[in-house]
C-alpha positions as CSV (number, residue, x, y, z in Angstrom):
1,X,-23.3,5.2,5.4
2,X,-24.8,6.8,2.3
3,X,-24.8,4.6,-0.8
4,X,-25.9,6.0,-4.2
5,X,-26.0,4.1,-7.5
6,X,-27.1,5.7,-10.7
7,X,-28.6,4.0,-13.8
8,X,-30.5,4.8,-16.9
9,X,-28.1,6.9,-18.9
10,X,-27.4,6.4,-22.6
11,X,-27.3,8.0,-26.0
12,X,-30.4,9.7,-27.5
13,X,-31.3,12.1,-30.2
14,X,-32.2,15.7,-29.4
15,X,-35.8,16.1,-28.4
16,X,-36.0,12.6,-26.9
17,X,-36.5,11.7,-23.2
18,X,-34.4,9.7,-20.7
19,X,-35.1,8.8,-17.1
20,X,-32.2,8.5,-14.7
21,X,-32.6,6.4,-11.5
22,X,-30.6,6.5,-8.3
23,X,-30.9,3.7,-5.8
24,X,-30.2,5.4,-2.5
25,X,-29.6,4.1,1.1
26,X,-28.5,5.8,4.3
27,X,-29.6,9.2,3.0
28,X,-32.2,10.2,5.6
29,X,-31.5,12.2,8.8
30,X,-34.3,12.0,11.4
31,X,-36.7,11.4,8.6
32,X,-35.5,14.4,6.5
33,X,-33.6,14.2,3.3
34,X,-31.7,16.2,0.7
35,X,-31.1,14.5,-2.6
36,X,-30.3,15.8,-6.1
37,X,-28.6,15.5,-9.4
38,X,-25.4,17.2,-10.5
39,X,-23.7,17.0,-13.9
40,X,-20.3,17.5,-15.3
41,X,-18.5,17.7,-18.7
42,X,-14.8,16.8,-18.6
43,X,-12.8,19.9,-18.2
44,X,-15.7,22.0,-17.1
45,X,-17.1,23.0,-13.7
46,X,-19.7,20.8,-12.1
47,X,-23.3,22.1,-12.5
48,X,-26.3,21.6,-10.4
49,X,-29.3,20.1,-12.1
50,X,-32.1,19.6,-9.6
51,X,-32.6,18.8,-5.9
52,X,-35.4,17.7,-3.7
53,X,-35.6,17.9,0.1
54,X,-38.0,17.0,2.9
55,X,-41.7,18.0,2.3
56,X,-41.0,17.7,-1.5
57,X,-39.5,21.1,-2.0
58,X,-37.7,21.1,-5.4
59,X,-35.1,23.3,-7.0
60,X,-34.0,23.3,-10.6
61,X,-31.2,24.9,-12.6
62,X,-32.6,27.5,-15.0
63,X,-31.3,25.6,-18.0
64,X,-33.5,22.6,-17.2
65,X,-36.7,24.2,-15.8
66,X,-39.8,23.0,-17.6
67,X,-37.9,20.0,-19.2
68,X,-36.6,18.0,-16.2
69,X,-38.5,16.7,-13.2
70,X,-36.9,15.3,-10.0
71,X,-38.8,12.9,-7.8
72,X,-38.2,10.6,-4.9
73,X,-40.0,7.3,-4.3
74,X,-39.6,6.9,-0.5
75,X,-41.0,3.4,-0.5
76,X,-38.5,2.2,-3.0
77,X,-35.7,4.6,-2.0
78,X,-35.1,5.6,-5.6
79,X,-34.5,9.1,-6.8
80,X,-35.5,9.8,-10.4
81,X,-34.7,12.5,-12.9
82,X,-37.1,12.6,-15.8
83,X,-35.4,14.4,-18.7
84,X,-37.6,15.5,-21.6
85,X,-36.8,17.6,-24.7
86,X,-33.2,16.8,-24.4
87,X,-30.6,19.1,-26.0
88,X,-27.0,18.4,-27.1
89,X,-25.9,20.8,-24.3
90,X,-27.4,18.4,-21.8
91,X,-24.7,15.9,-22.7
92,X,-22.7,15.2,-19.5
93,X,-22.0,12.7,-16.7
94,X,-24.9,12.8,-14.3
95,X,-24.3,12.2,-10.6
96,X,-26.7,11.4,-7.9
97,X,-25.9,13.3,-4.7
98,X,-27.0,13.4,-1.1
99,X,-26.3,15.6,2.0
100,X,-27.5,14.3,5.4
101,X,-26.5,17.6,7.1
102,X,-27.7,20.3,4.8
103,X,-29.0,23.7,5.9
104,X,-32.8,23.6,5.7
105,X,-34.0,25.2,2.5
106,X,-30.5,25.1,0.9
107,X,-30.3,21.5,-0.3
108,X,-29.5,22.5,-3.9
109,X,-26.7,24.9,-2.9
110,X,-25.3,22.4,-0.5
111,X,-25.0,19.6,-3.0
112,X,-23.5,21.9,-5.7
113,X,-20.9,23.0,-3.1
114,X,-19.7,19.5,-2.8
115,X,-21.1,18.6,0.6
116,X,-22.3,15.1,1.2
117,X,-21.9,12.1,-1.0
118,X,-22.1,11.3,-4.7
119,X,-22.5,8.2,-6.8
120,X,-20.2,7.0,-9.6
121,X,-22.3,8.7,-12.3
122,X,-24.1,7.8,-15.5
123,X,-23.4,9.2,-18.9
124,X,-26.0,10.9,-21.0
125,X,-25.2,11.8,-24.6
126,X,-27.5,13.8,-26.7
127,X,-26.9,14.0,-30.5
128,X,-28.3,16.7,-32.7
């Protein structure tokens, strides 16, 4: 059973940095994995942020490329999202997500489509 627990959200000023953490368990499938971050503003469609799959392949939304970095510590089973140069439009609830049966090479799309599991979320608020 997949369990995902986010932490690290908060309120910051534009230009500052925040690191989100996701304690994950049960997410591997034969040693492979597909993990990522989604975000959602109330009343708006869920957005993909970033994903990482086996062999370290990463995918980022265009809106966060160059500012956010996703990484997985396989020893600690913690997924990170380092967010730098934050903007007010990054304000959202951020969800950690995992799909144990994703199509290889399509982790990001699979998570965005709603497959797999998601955590409870952590709020990030960026003020201008």
